[in-house]
N, C-alpha and C positions, 0 to 999 in steps of 0.2 A: 343745344347746350343749355338754353334757358330752362326748358322743361326738366332736364336732368338735374340741374342745380336746385330747382324748386322742390323736386322729390327728395333730394338729399337734405335740404334744409328742413323739410317737414319731418323727415326721419330723426334728425338731430333734436328737433323740438319735442317730438314724441318721446324719444329716449330720455331727454332731460326731465320731462314731466313725470315719467315713470320712476326715474331715480329719485326725484324729489318726493314723490308720493311714498315710495318704499322706505325712504330714510326718515320719514316723520316719526316723532315719538309715538309709541303705541299707547292707546288709551288704557287706563287702569280702572277696571270696573270696581265698584264698591262691593266688598265681601267681608265676611268675618274671618279673622286670622285662624289658622289651623290650631293654634293653642287653645281656642275656645271650644273645640270639640269636647264633649263631656267625658269624664272618666268613668261614669256609671252609665252603662248601656244595657237596660234590662237586667238580666241576671249576670252580666259581665261587669267585673270591677277592674279598673285600669290603674296603671302607675306609669309615670314618665320615666323613660330610660335616659342614660347618660347622653348629654348633647354630643353631636358629631364634632369631631376635631376640626380645627381650622384647615388642616391639610385635606381632609375629606371634603369639606365644604368648598374648598378651592377647586376641587375636581368636579363635584356635582353642580356647582354654580346655581343652587336653588335660591329663590327669593323668599320662600317660606317653607317650613317643613315641621313635621312632628314625628317622633319615634317613641313608641309605647309598647307595653305588654298588657294584655287583658286576660283575666282569669274568671272561670266559673267552676263549680264543683266538678273535678275530674278532667278539666280541659284548660289549655292555655294557648294563646296565639300572640305572635308579634305583629305589630301594625306600624306601617310607615307610609306617609304621604309626603311627596316632594313637589312643590309648586314652582313653576318657572313663569315669570311674568312675560318673558320673551324667549324665543329660541333662535334669535339672530346672533351673529358674531360669535358662533361656537358654543352658545349656551344651550345646546340641545340636551334632551333627556337621555340619560344613560340606561340602557337595558340591563335588568338584573342578570341576564345571561352573560353579560360582559364583565360584571362586577363580582359575581359570586366566586368564580374560580380564583380570583385574587385573594379571597379570604379562605381558600382551601376547600370550598364546596363545589362538587362536580355534578352537573346535571346528568342524571341517569335515565330519566324518562320525561317526555314532554308531550303535551297535547293541548287542545283547546276545548273548553266545555261551555255549555250554556247554563245560566242560572236565572231563575225568576226572582225578581226583587221588587220591592215597592219603590216607585219613582220618587216619592216624597212621603213624609209622615202622614198617614191617613189618605194618601193619594192612590192612583191606579198602579197596577203592576206593570212591569216591563221585563223583557228578556235581554240579558247582556251576555256577550261572549268574552271570556277571560282566559288567560293562560294558566294552565296547571302544570307545575314542574316538580318532580321529585329530585331532591339534591342529596348528596351523600358526602360525608367526610369521615373516613375511617369506618367505624361501625355505626355511626350516628346518621340518621336520615331525617329529612324535613320535607314537608309538603308546602309548596309556594303557590299562591294565587296572585296574579298581578295583571293590571291593565293600565291603559292610558286614558285619561279623561279630560275633555275640554269642551266648553260651550254646550253642556248637556249631552255630549257624545261620549260613548264608551267604545274603545277600540282595543282589540287584543294584538293586532299586527303592528309591529314597529314601523314597517314599510308604509302601511296605510296611514298611520299616525303622522308621518312626515308629509304624505301627499295632502292630507287634510290641513296640515299646518300651512302649506304653501297656498292652498285654496283660501283659507281663512285670512292669510296675509293680503291676498289680492282683494277679497270682498270687503273685509272689515279693518284691514291694517292691524290684525291681532294674530299673535303666534303663541299666546299663553296656553299652557297645558300642565297636567300633573301626572305623576306616576303614583299609583296606589298598589301597595304590596301587603299581603297577609301571609304569615308563616306559622305553620303548626308542626310541632315535633311529632315524629312517628315512633311510637314505642316498638321495642323489639319483641313483639309477640304476634300471634295470628291475627288479632283484630286491630293491630296498630295503625295500618293504613286507613281502614274504614273509619276509625275513631278520629284520625287527623282530618280526613275529608269532611266529616260532619262538623267538627269544630270550626274549620276554616269557612265552610259554606254558611253555617249558622251565623257566624260573626259577620260575614259579608252582608247577609240579609238584614242584620241589625244596624250596621253602620252606613250602608249605602244611602238610605233615605236622607241622612244628615249631610252628606258630602256636598250636595248642591248649594248649601248655605255658605260653604267655604271655598268652592271652586267655581269661578264665574261662569255663567251661562251665556 
């Protein structure tokens, strides 16, 4: 009985220590706010869009975000980044695939693609996997690229994003992460899809090297 009681006591102590560790306040790394992302990116010129409503923010539960449009001659993209300082207590990132239908946009085609980007301005290149989704509302279509980014890691899979979040919580007591989304309209002509793909991928390659300054590594 003494040995059994000792084992149980050790289990309680271990469980209490883990709960205490997991409930600690998460560290907040120093970073630049998303509002500091430049509105001029090479040949792209940006403008800020209308801030999200309190109702939408209450659903998203982001700690920082930016929503913009960028233009270059003959092309336009929408750009959104939502940063979560923690994903505990229900503050998890919402997948665009869950939110878009609520706005009337229906995903009609989905795949994952690999893009070669610069890791940082003037730095080496890296290959990232992102989601590519074609959405439709009536006769209008848009191409969406999106991914999850945290601690220098880019993940396309929502499932693996959650797995990494648990692993990061255990190793570093951090669950912060961001959703990055780029949207390009698809013109109703033969070259519309190809044009939208070029615009979205070109903009991704321009903005990605800057994200590391605003999303903690």
